[in-house]
Structure formats: structure tokens, C-alpha cells
C-alpha positions as CSV (number, residue, x, y, z in Angstrom):
1,M,108.2,90.5,15.1
2,V,110.0,91.9,18.1
3,L,108.3,94.7,19.9
4,L,110.8,96.9,21.8
5,A,110.6,100.4,23.1
6,S,113.6,102.7,23.2
7,S,114.2,106.3,23.9
8,I,117.1,108.7,24.0
9,S,117.3,111.7,26.3
10,A,119.9,114.3,26.8
11,A,120.6,116.6,29.8
12,T,122.5,119.8,30.0
13,P,124.6,120.6,33.0
14,A,123.1,122.6,35.9
15,S,125.3,125.6,35.1
16,P,124.5,129.1,33.8
17,P,123.5,129.3,30.2
18,E,126.3,129.2,27.7
19,S,126.5,129.1,23.9
20,E,124.8,126.0,22.5
21,D,128.0,124.7,21.1
22,R,129.7,124.6,24.5
23,V,126.7,122.9,26.1
24,Y,126.3,120.5,23.2
25,F,129.7,118.9,23.8
26,R,129.0,118.3,27.4
27,W,125.6,116.7,27.0
28,K,125.2,113.4,28.7
29,Y,122.9,111.0,26.8
30,K,120.8,108.2,28.1
31,V,119.5,105.3,26.0
32,H,116.7,103.1,27.3
33,I,115.8,99.8,25.7
34,M,112.7,98.0,27.1
35,N,111.2,94.6,26.5
36,G,107.7,95.4,25.4
37,M,106.7,91.8,24.6
38,S,103.4,90.5,26.0
39,D,104.8,87.6,28.0
40,N,107.8,86.4,30.0
41,V,108.0,83.0,28.4
42,N,110.7,84.1,26.0
43,P,112.8,87.0,27.2
44,V,114.6,89.3,24.8
45,S,118.4,89.1,24.7
46,I,120.5,92.1,23.6
47,A,124.2,92.9,23.0
48,C,125.2,96.5,22.5
49,H,128.5,98.2,21.7
50,S,130.1,101.2,20.2
51,H,133.6,101.5,18.7
52,D,135.0,102.1,22.1
53,D,132.6,100.3,24.5
54,D,131.2,96.8,24.8
55,L,128.1,97.0,27.0
56,G,127.9,93.2,27.2
57,H,124.9,90.8,26.8
58,H,121.7,91.4,28.7
59,T,118.5,89.4,29.0
60,L,115.3,91.4,29.5
61,T,112.1,89.9,30.8
62,Q,108.7,91.6,30.2
63,G,108.8,95.3,31.1
64,Q,112.5,95.2,32.1
65,V,114.7,98.1,30.9
66,F,118.4,98.1,29.9
67,R,119.8,101.7,30.3
68,F,123.2,103.2,29.5
69,E,124.6,106.6,29.7
70,F,127.5,108.3,27.9
71,R,128.9,111.6,26.8
72,I,129.5,112.7,23.2
73,D,133.2,112.8,22.3
74,L,134.0,116.0,20.4
75,F,136.7,114.4,18.2
76,T,135.1,111.0,17.3
77,K,131.8,109.7,16.1
78,T,129.5,108.3,18.8
79,H,127.5,105.4,17.4
80,F,125.9,102.6,19.5
81,I,124.5,99.5,17.8
82,C,122.7,96.5,19.3
83,N,121.9,93.0,18.3
84,F,118.5,91.6,19.4
85,W,117.3,88.0,19.9
86,W,113.8,86.8,20.7
87,R,112.7,83.2,20.1
88,D,114.2,82.2,16.7
89,Q,114.4,85.8,15.4
90,H,117.6,87.8,15.3
91,M,118.0,91.5,14.4
92,N,121.7,92.5,13.7
93,D,123.4,95.9,13.9
94,I,120.4,98.1,14.9
95,T,121.5,101.7,15.5
96,V,120.3,102.9,18.9
97,F,122.3,106.1,18.9
98,N,124.2,108.0,16.2
99,D,125.5,111.5,17.2
100,H,125.3,112.7,13.6
101,A,121.5,112.1,13.7
102,E,120.3,112.4,17.3
103,G,123.0,114.7,18.6
104,H,122.3,117.5,16.1
105,S,118.5,117.3,16.4
106,C,118.7,117.5,20.2
107,K,121.2,120.3,20.5
108,G,118.7,123.1,21.1
109,K,116.0,121.1,23.0
110,G,118.1,118.8,25.2
111,N,115.8,115.8,24.6
112,C,115.8,113.1,21.9
113,F,113.0,110.7,21.1
């Protein structure tokens, strides 16, 4: 079983308060994926992408974090998925961000977990 930690956060711009809808479309999201395995003998490999962006392949040793940032696109769906490999185990197409789930629940608070 692969033990990974991930979190998603959103930040609003440092401007005067506006309506939630205007701020919502300018939110910048951050996704963090961390190798939480107990040893460095077998690192975790990941490959993440969305419809528009290929974030490449990354190898994470124990405690190492892969982080990426992006802004929500008003006219298209923002959905990032990753594939994970550790030893002989492989997990395909794991959703790490979907604006229809995380985006709406974070609109008022500015943070997603």
C-alpha cells in the first residue's frame, strides 16, 4: 500500500474584498504531493497531468514534496490526475484536483484540504 500525503490550498489576491464570484475565478491553487513512505530504499514515482498541462515524471524520496500551482479557468474544467508507482505497485488516474469538487467547497474559505 502506498502512503502519500497531499493537500490543496487556495489563496485569494491581496486586493480589497470583492464578490465571492469575482475572487473565485482568480484563485490560485497549490497541490502538494509528499512521499510519506517509511524508507528511502524505494522512492515513489509520479506522473501528473491535466487536459492542458503535462507536469512530467517525478521521483520522490522519503519526505520529498512535489508541488504545482495553477489558476482555475473560467471556461473549462480544471482536473489534474496523477499516476503513482512504488515497488511493484501502480495506481492509475488518481484525481488530485477537480474544480467541480474542490473549487466550489473552497470558494468561501480560500483553503482546500
